[in-house]
C-alpha positions in Angstrom: 33.3 -51.3 16.8 31.1 -50.2 19.6 33.9 -47.8 20.8 34.2 -46.2 17.4 30.4 -45.7 17.1 30.2 -44.2 20.6 33.1 -41.9 19.9 31.5 -40.7 16.6 28.2 -40.0 18.3 30.0 -38.0 21.0 31.8 -35.9 18.4 28.6 -35.2 16.5 26.8 -34.2 19.7 29.5 -31.9 20.8 29.7 -30.3 17.3 25.9 -29.7 17.3 26.1 -28.1 20.7 29.0 -25.8 19.6 27.0 -24.7 16.5 23.9 -24.0 18.6 25.9 -21.9 21.1 27.2 -19.7 18.2 23.7 -19.0 16.9 21.3 -16.6 18.5 18.6 -18.5 20.4 15.7 -16.5 18.8 15.5 -13.7 16.3 13.5 -10.5 16.8 9.9 -10.7 15.7 7.3 -8.1 14.8 3.9 -7.6 16.3 1.7 -5.0 14.6 -1.9 -3.8 14.5 -4.1 -1.0 13.1 -6.5 1.3 14.9 -9.5 0.2 12.9 -10.2 -2.6 10.4 -12.9 -0.7 8.5 -13.4 2.8 7.1 -16.9 3.9 6.2 -17.5 6.4 3.4 -20.6 8.5 4.0 -21.9 11.7 2.2 -19.8 14.0 4.4 -16.6 11.9 4.2 -13.6 14.3 3.9 -10.8 11.8 4.5 -9.5 10.1 7.6 -6.4 8.6 9.2 -5.4 5.1 10.1 -2.9 4.4 12.9 -0.4 1.6 12.5 1.4 0.6 15.7 3.2 -2.4 17.2 6.3 -3.7 19.0 9.6 -5.4 18.2 9.5 -8.4 20.4 12.8 -9.9 21.6 13.0 -13.0 23.7 15.1 -12.8 26.9 17.5 -15.4 25.4 17.9 -13.6 22.1 21.4 -12.2 21.5 21.1 -8.4 20.8 22.0 -7.3 17.3 24.5 -4.6 16.6 23.0 -1.6 14.8 19.5 -0.2 14.7 16.3 -1.9 13.4 14.4 -0.2 10.6 10.7 -0.3 10.0 8.7 0.1 6.8 4.9 0.3 6.6 3.3 -0.2 3.2 -0.4 0.4 2.5 -1.7 -1.0 -0.8 -5.2 -0.5 -2.2 -7.1 -2.8 -4.5 -5.4 -3.5 -7.8 -6.8 -1.9 -10.9 -6.2 -1.2 -14.6 -5.2 2.3 -15.6 -4.6 4.0 -18.9 -2.4 7.1 -19.0 -2.7 9.5 -22.0 -0.3 12.0 -23.4 -1.7 15.1 -25.2 -0.1 16.1 -28.5 -0.7 19.2 -30.6 -2.2 18.1 -33.9 -3.4 20.7 -36.4 -3.3 23.3 -33.7 -5.5 21.3 -31.3 -4.3 19.5 -28.2 -5.8 16.0 -28.1 -5.1 12.6 -26.4 -2.8 11.1 -29.0 -0.8 8.2 -27.3 -1.4 6.1 -24.2 0.0 3.4 -22.0 -2.1 0.9 -20.1 -1.0 -0.5 -16.8 -2.5 -3.6 -15.3 -2.6 -4.7 -11.6 -1.4 -1.4 -10.2 -2.4 -0.3 -6.6 -5.3 2.1 -6.6 -3.8 3.6 -3.4 -0.2 3.3 -2.2 1.5 4.7 0.8 5.0 4.1 2.3 6.2 5.2 5.7 9.7 4.5 6.9 12.1 5.1 9.8 14.8 6.2 7.4 15.5 6.7 3.7 14.8 3.5 1.8 18.3 3.4 0.4 19.6 3.2 4.0 17.2 0.5 5.0 17.7 -2.3 2.4 19.2 -3.0 -1.0 17.4 -2.4 -4.2 16.9 -6.1 -4.7 15.0 -6.4 -1.4 12.9 -3.3 -2.1 12.0 -4.5 -5.6 11.1 -8.0 -4.4 8.6 -6.6 -1.8 7.4 -3.7 -3.9 8.6 -1.1 -1.4 8.8 2.5 -2.7 7.3 4.3 -5.6 10.4 3.6 -7.8 10.0 -0.1 -7.1 6.4 -0.6 -8.2 6.4 -3.0 -11.2 4.6 -0.7 -13.7 4.8 -2.7 -16.9 2.8 -1.2 -19.8 0.4 -3.7 -21.5 1.7 -4.7 -24.9 3.9 -1.7 -25.2 6.7 -1.6 -27.8 7.6 2.0 -27.2 11.3 3.1 -26.6 12.6 2.9 -23.1 12.7 6.7 -22.8 9.0 7.0 -23.7 8.0 4.2 -21.3 9.9 6.0 -18.5 8.2 9.3 -19.3 4.7 7.6 -19.1 5.6 6.0 -15.8 6.8 9.3 -14.3 3.7 11.0 -15.5 1.5 8.3 -14.0 3.3 8.4 -10.6 3.2 12.3 -10.6 -0.6 12.3 -11.2 -1.2 9.8 -8.4 1.0 11.8 -6.0 -0.8 15.1 -6.9 -4.2 13.4 -6.3 -3.0 12.2 -2.8 -3.4 8.6 -3.8 0.4 7.8 -3.7 2.7 8.9 -0.9 6.2 8.1 0.3 7.3 9.6 3.6 10.7 9.0 5.2 11.3 9.1 9.0 7.6 9.1 9.6 7.5 6.1 12.0 8.0 7.2 15.6 9.5 5.0 18.3 7.6 5.5 21.6 10.2 3.4 23.3 13.1 1.2 22.2 10.6 -1.4 21.0 7.2 0.4 20.6 6.4 2.2 17.4 3.6 4.0 15.6 2.8 5.9 12.4 -0.3 7.6 11.0 -1.3 7.1 7.4 -3.6 9.7 5.7 -6.5 8.4 3.7 -7.8 11.1 1.3 -11.5 11.9 0.5 -11.1 10.3 -3.0 -9.8 7.0 -1.6 -11.2 4.0 -3.6 -13.3 1.4 -2.0 -12.2 -2.2 -1.5 -9.9 -4.3 0.6 -6.5 -2.8 1.5 -3.3 -4.6 2.6 -1.2 -3.1 5.3 2.2 -4.7 5.6 4.8 -3.8 8.3 8.4 -4.9 7.6 11.3 -5.2 10.1 14.8 -4.8 8.7 18.2 -4.9 10.4 21.5 -4.5 8.6 19.7 -4.5 5.3 18.2 -7.9 6.0 14.4 -8.6 6.4 13.8 -10.1 9.8 10.0 -10.3 9.9 6.8 -8.9 8.5 3.2 -8.6 9.6 0.1 -8.0 7.5 -3.3 -6.6 8.3 -6.4 -6.0 6.2 -8.4 -2.8 6.0 -11.8 -2.6 4.4 -13.0 0.7 2.8 -16.7 0.7 2.0 -19.5 3.1 1.2 -22.4 3.1 3.7 -26.0 4.3 3.7 -27.5 6.1 0.7 -24.1 6.2 -1.1 -23.8 2.4 -1.0 -27.3 2.0 -2.3 -26.8 4.3 -5.3 -23.3 2.9 -6.0 -24.6 -0.7 -6.0 -27.6 0.3 -8.1 -25.4 2.0 -10.7 -23.2 -1.1 -11.0 -25.8 -3.9 -10.8 -28.8 -2.3 -12.5 -27.4 0.6 -14.7 -30.7 0.9 -16.7 -32.8 1.4 -13.6 -30.2 3.8 -12.2 -30.2 5.9 -15.4 -34.1 6.0 -15.5 -34.3 7.1 -11.8 -31.6 9.8 -12.5 -33.6 11.2 -15.4 -36.9 11.1 -13.4 -35.1 12.9 -10.5 -33.7 15.6 -12.8 -37.2 16.2 -14.4 -38.8 16.4 -10.9 -36.2 18.8 -9.7 -36.6 21.0 -12.7 -40.4 21.0 -12.3 -40.2 21.9 -8.6 -37.7 24.7 -9.4 -40.1 26.0 -12.1 -43.0 26.1 -9.7 -41.0 27.9 -6.9 -39.5 30.5 -9.2 -42.5 30.9 -11.5 -43.3 34.6 -12.2 -46.9 35.8 -12.1 
């Protein structure tokens, strides 16, 4: 009995060692960072850039993978509710006739990649992690419109965001400084919304996600802009009264300066 038990333990141990020897010791992992964790919007703000950089770390005992690694950087702004209108000609006048309302959509969205998305991962992977403009889950609130109409509204929404510089998707925009070091620069336009942004870097190999890293970027108004913004949101009546008084005072000063004798 002891002999059988000892033999069984020996077989199990040898089998475990064999399986371990066939498996890579450690997988590649990703280390990423951003050049700044905060963007300040002042009166002369005309846009800025954020640098995303990092390294693909491979332990000395890791078995090298065949094929290249691909990287994807996704920048998502605060979620918001948006209504997209379509103008129709009624009685000779173009008016906003029909609309679609989207909830929980990114106020800002940028994607940078080392290659075309279709060469990096499957559609299922891309949809699961909301990577790419076509893979954003833009479901209209309570819409019973036909599929063709919903698609037309979605395309119009994305087109408007791209034209305003709030949505971008750029392939082959991540540069490798060495076999493991990488960087990319993301443009933040002057009309960028305030709030907390999520910057996620994905590492793919052979269409499989190996690792991901996430950073947080805060975009906030500072100085007089922040004071007026907070006042308009927290005390709208006071803000409105001050705006009227300022307009009257400005008009009075202009009348005094340009008064004709």
